[in-house]
N, C-alpha and C positions, 0 to 999 in steps of 0.2 A: 504494500500500500504506500502511496505517496502522500505524505502529511505535511501541511504547512503549519508551523507553530508561531503564533504571535505572543510576545512576552517571553520568548524562549530563553532569555538570559536571567529571568527572575527565578525566585525560589521554586515556585510550582512549575513554571514553564521549562526550567532546566531539568526538572525531574521527568516531565512529559517527554522531552527530547531524548534524555538518556534511556528511558524505558522503551521508547519507540525504536531507537537504534538497536538496543539489545534484542528486540523481537524481530529484527530484520527489515523494518520499514525504512524507506527513504524519507529524510526529513529536510525541509527547507525552513531554516530558522530566521525569523524576522526580528532583528535586534537594533537597538539604537547605537551601540558602541561597536566599532570595528574590531576590537580586541576581545569581544565577548567569548569567542571560541578560538583561542590562539593556536590550538593544535589541529592539524588536518585529521579528519575522521572519516572513514569510509561510510558512504551513505548520507553524509551531511553536507548541505550547501547553505550558505549564509547570505542573506540580503540585509544590508545595513540601511536603515531609514527611520523616519519618524512616522507618527500616526496621521500626519497631514499630507504625506506624499502619495498621491493617488497612483502615479505611474509605477512606483516601486511596489506598492501594495498589489497592484494588478500583476506585476511580474512575479511576486512571491506566490500568489495563489494559482496562477495559470498552470494547468496540468495536474493539480492536486486531486486526490480522491476525497480527502477530508481536510478541513481547516479546524484547528484547535486553538482557542484563545485562552491564555492564562493571564490576561490583562486585568488589572484591578485599580480602582481609584486611589489617589493619594489621600491619606488621613490628615495631612498637614497643610492644606492650602489655606489662604485667608478665609476666615469664617463667612464673609459676605460674598465670596467668589461665586459667580454664576456660571463659570466655565464647566463644560462637561466633556473633557478630553477623551475619556474612555468610550462614551456613547458616540461622540463624533468620529472616533477611530473605527468603531463598529459600523457606522454608517458607510464609511468608505470601504471597509472590508466586505460588507454585504453587497455594495454596488459592484465591487470588483469580481466577487463570486458570480453574481448574476450575469455580468458581462462576459465572463470567461466560461460559463456553463458549469461551475462547481456548485454542487447542491448541499453538501453535508457540512454543518457547522456545529461544533461543541464548544460552548463558552461558559464563563463563570459569572455568578452574581451572588447576592445574599437574599434571604427571604424578604428584604425590603422590596424586592421586585415580586409582585404578587402574581400568582397563577390564577387563571379565571376560575378554576375549580377548587381553590384552596378553602378548606374548612377553617373555622376560627379556632385555632389552637395556639398554645404558647409559642411554638416555633414559627408561626406565620405572622404574629403581630409584635412580639417583644423585640426582636432584632431591628425591625423597622422603626419602632418608637424610639429605641435607644439611639439608633443612627441619626434619625431626624433631629434629635435633641443635641447630641454631642458631636456629630460629624455631618452637618447639613450639606456641605458641598459634595461629599462622597455619596450621601443619600440621593441627592438630585441626579448625580451622574449615573448611579445604578438604576433608578426608576426610569430614567430616560431611555434605557435600552429596550423597554417593553414595546413601544410603538414601532421602533426600528425593526425588530424581529417579527412582530405581528404583521407588519405591512410588507414583509419580504416573501419571496417565493421559495425560500430555502427550507431544507429539512434540518431545522435547528434543534438543539437541546441545550437548555440552561441548567448547569449544575449549580445548585444553590448551597452555599456553605456558611457556617458560623464558626468563628474562632479557628482558623486554619493553623494555629500555632501549637496545637496539642502535640504532646510527645508521641512519637510513633512507637506503638507497642506491638502491633501485629498487622499483617497484610490482610485485614478484614474490615469491610465497611458495610454499613446498612444504607438502604435507599428508602426514603419516605415519599409517597405520592398521595397522601391524604388519609391513610389508615394506619392505626397503631401509634407507636411513639417514636420520636426522633430525639437524638441527643444534640446538644449545642456545642459540639466540638468535633474537629476532624484533623488528622495530621496531613501535612502537605503531601506526603508519600501516598496516602490513600486518595487524596484529591486527584493527583496525577494518574494513579492507577485507574480510577473510575472514569476519568475523561478518556483515557486511551481505550478502555474496554467498551465504553458507550460508542466510541467512534468505530472500533473494529466490528462490533456486533450490531451496529445500527439500532441501538436501544433508545427508548424514550424520545422518539421523534416528535417535535413540537410539544414537548413536556418540560416541566421545571422541577425535577426531583431534588429533594434535599438529601444530601449525602453526609454521613456522620460515621465516626469510628464505632464499630460493632463491639 
């Protein structure tokens, strides 16, 4: 499989890239820094650009079977900032995918982004309330993803996560889509593993599962 990874030099994106290469996939890593992957690795190609460069984003996604985004908003912008760089970047990614005929997108968000069929549970409202109060720019950036994806023709999946700083204890994660209980923590390793699995197996198309450490 040919996979394009956005945010490939970040904590989660780096793990997605590593796991994908270990499983024999070809990876195009879209990164901001030219030295993000200093060593040549079989199966890996690198495109250096920012999330405003339409031409480079198109170059990165063209020919891919799947696009995985590990992009996430900054928690430290000015409190009154109205910028939505992650949503704006996704708008260009979606446009590039539609232009080049790439259908499958697996991306990240938090439960601040509501699914249409979300029941009212602690996992569906508390993270959004806390984010809106303490991280309003990040909250706005996340919720702005919804209309972009809903209005697209893509086979997207949004992996929703809470507290991806949990210590990695085992390669086991749970998936919540409205029934049962969900925990409010997940390790980066399990986030990366589930993104890759959902891409490989074409799971949860046009769904927003919450993923947590089992």
